[in-house]
C-alpha positions in Angstrom: 15.5 22.6 6.8 16.6 19.1 7.8 19.6 18.9 9.5 21.6 16.7 8.3 22.0 14.1 11.1 17.6 13.9 10.4 18.5 13.4 6.8 21.1 10.4 7.5 18.3 9.1 10.0 15.9 8.8 7.7 17.9 7.0 5.3 19.6 4.7 7.9 15.4 3.8 9.1 14.3 3.6 5.1 17.6 0.8 5.0 15.9 -1.1 7.9 12.8 -0.9 6.7 13.9 -2.3 3.1 16.2 -5.1 4.9 13.4 -6.2 7.2 10.8 -6.2 4.5 13.0 -8.3 2.2 13.5 -10.7 5.2 10.3 -10.9 6.8 8.7 -11.5 3.1 11.2 -14.7 2.7 11.5 -15.7 6.4 8.4 -14.8 8.5 9.0 -12.8 10.9 9.8 -15.0 13.8 12.2 -16.4 11.7 14.0 -12.9 11.4 16.4 -11.7 12.9 17.7 -8.6 14.6 21.3 -9.7 13.6 20.1 -10.1 9.9 18.2 -7.6 9.5 21.6 -5.2 10.2 23.8 -7.3 8.3 21.2 -6.9 5.6 21.0 -2.8 6.2 24.9 -2.9 6.0 24.4 -1.4 9.8 25.7 -2.2 12.9 23.0 -4.4 15.5 22.8 -1.3 17.9 21.8 1.2 14.5 18.9 -1.3 14.6 17.8 -1.1 18.5 18.8 3.0 18.3 16.2 3.4 15.6 13.6 1.5 16.7 13.0 -0.5 20.0 12.9 -4.0 19.4 11.5 -5.8 16.3 8.5 -5.8 16.6 8.7 -1.8 16.9 10.3 -1.7 13.7 7.8 -4.1 12.1 4.7 -2.0 13.4 6.7 1.1 12.0 7.5 -0.7 8.7 3.5 -1.3 8.1 2.8 2.5 8.8 5.4 3.7 6.9 4.7 1.4 4.0 1.0 1.8 3.4 2.0 6.0 4.4 3.6 5.4 0.9 0.6 3.9 -0.8 -1.9 6.2 0.7 -0.2 9.1 -0.4 0.8 7.9 -3.8 -3.8 6.9 -3.9 -4.4 10.8 -2.5 -1.6 12.2 -5.0 -3.6 10.2 -8.1 -6.8 11.3 -7.4 -5.5 15.1 -6.9 -3.8 15.1 -10.0 -6.7 13.9 -11.8 -8.8 16.6 -10.4 -6.4 19.2 -11.5 -6.7 18.5 -15.0 -10.6 18.7 -14.4 -11.4 14.7 -14.6 -14.4 13.2 -13.0 -14.2 11.3 -9.6 -14.7 8.1 -11.6 -11.4 8.7 -13.7 -9.9 9.6 -9.9 -10.8 6.3 -9.1 -9.2 4.8 -12.1 -6.5 6.7 -11.6 -5.9 5.8 -8.1 -6.1 1.8 -9.5 -2.9 2.9 -11.8 -1.4 4.2 -9.0 -2.0 1.5 -6.4 -0.7 -1.2 -9.6 2.2 1.1 -9.4 2.8 1.0 -5.9 2.8 -2.8 -5.5 5.1 -3.3 -8.7 7.1 -1.1 -6.7 6.9 -2.7 -3.1 5.7 -6.4 -4.2 8.0 -7.8 -1.3 6.0 -4.9 1.5 2.9 -5.8 -0.5 3.1 -9.2 0.3 3.8 -9.1 3.6 0.6 -6.8 4.3 -1.7 -8.9 2.8 -0.8 -12.0 4.7 -0.7 -9.9 7.8 -4.3 -8.3 7.5 -5.3 -11.7 7.7 -3.1 -12.9 10.8 -5.1 -12.2 14.4 -3.6 -11.4 17.4 -0.6 -9.9 17.1 1.5 -6.9 18.7 0.5 -5.0 15.5 -3.0 -5.4 14.8 -4.6 -1.9 16.1 -1.8 0.1 14.2 -2.8 -2.4 11.0 -5.9 -1.6 10.9 -5.2 2.2 11.6 -3.0 2.3 8.6 -5.4 0.6 6.2 -8.2 2.7 7.3 -6.3 5.5 6.0 -6.0 3.9 2.6 -9.2 3.5 2.2 -10.9 6.7 3.7 -8.9 8.3 0.6 -11.0 5.7 -1.4 -14.1 6.7 0.3 -13.8 10.6 0.3 -13.5 10.1 -4.2 -16.6 7.8 -4.0 -18.4 10.1 -1.3 -17.4 12.8 -4.2 -19.1 10.8 -7.2 -21.7 10.1 -5.2 -23.1 13.2 -4.5 -22.0 14.7 -8.1 -24.5 12.0 -9.5 -21.5 9.9 -11.0 -22.5 7.1 -9.1 -25.8 5.9 -7.8 -26.9 7.0 -4.1 -27.0 3.4 -3.9 -23.8 2.6 -3.2 -22.1 1.1 0.1 -19.2 3.4 0.6 -17.4 2.2 3.2 -17.9 -1.5 1.1 -17.0 -0.4 -2.1 -13.7 1.5 -1.1 -12.8 -1.6 0.6 -13.2 -3.9 -2.1 -11.5 -1.6 -5.1 -9.0 -1.5 -2.6 -8.9 -5.8 -2.5 -8.9 -5.9 -6.0 -6.1 -4.2 -6.9 -4.0 -5.6 -3.8 -4.9 -9.1 -4.3 -5.0 -8.7 -9.1 -1.5 -7.2 -8.6 -0.2 -9.6 -6.7 -1.6 -12.1 -9.0 -0.3 -10.3 -11.9 3.5 -10.4 -10.5 3.3 -14.2 -9.0 1.5 -16.1 -12.0 0.9 -13.4 -14.8 4.0 -11.2 -14.9 4.9 -11.3 -18.9 1.7 -8.7 -18.3 2.1 -5.3 -18.5 0.7 -2.6 -15.7 -1.7 -1.1 -18.6 -2.6 -4.2 -19.3 -3.6 -5.2 -15.7 -5.0 -1.6 -15.3 -7.5 -2.1 -18.1 -8.4 -5.2 -17.3 -9.4 -3.4 -13.5 -10.4 -0.2 -15.7 -13.4 -2.3 -17.0 -14.5 -3.6 -14.1 -14.6 -0.7 -12.5 -16.8 1.2 -15.0 -19.1 -1.8 -15.3 -17.9 -2.7 -18.9 -17.4 -6.5 -18.6 -20.3 -8.0 -19.4 -20.6 -6.1 -22.5 -23.8 -4.5 -22.1 
């Protein structure tokens, strides 16, 4: 069982993550100070340095933490679908829904993550590539099973298709939140689901 000290430290780190992600999404990494992160989280400045050696390390751990939550939600959606006896394509559909729900819950983190994916020469670039691959690998695994079971064509390029599905969900969700916020998650999921099932052309 976790000690109360461990639980308290995790709660503090969670507050720091949330404060950092909203500030950095608002102002950018360089313009955000450790003082501001501490103030937004409601902790002393020393607490930030007790938990993280630097602002860069905090941001790197923030990326790990956020993408880890996304990966876990994708995996859980696929497993729940399988437990219900669903097909692999239904599992992919459930993962699209889970991805949208994650982004709806953590919009600032998603904006930050997408922006950082395209930057180069960042101290945390290698970490970002590793955690991105962990999320994409969950989708790759379900695609592989779908090909093996004959649900999907053997001609599909699994790594590219997995990356495309993850990218589709990220970009569509950000577009939804920025430009079409009146739409419900059901509407957005339904539109992406049609793309997944190849039914957009109507044939």
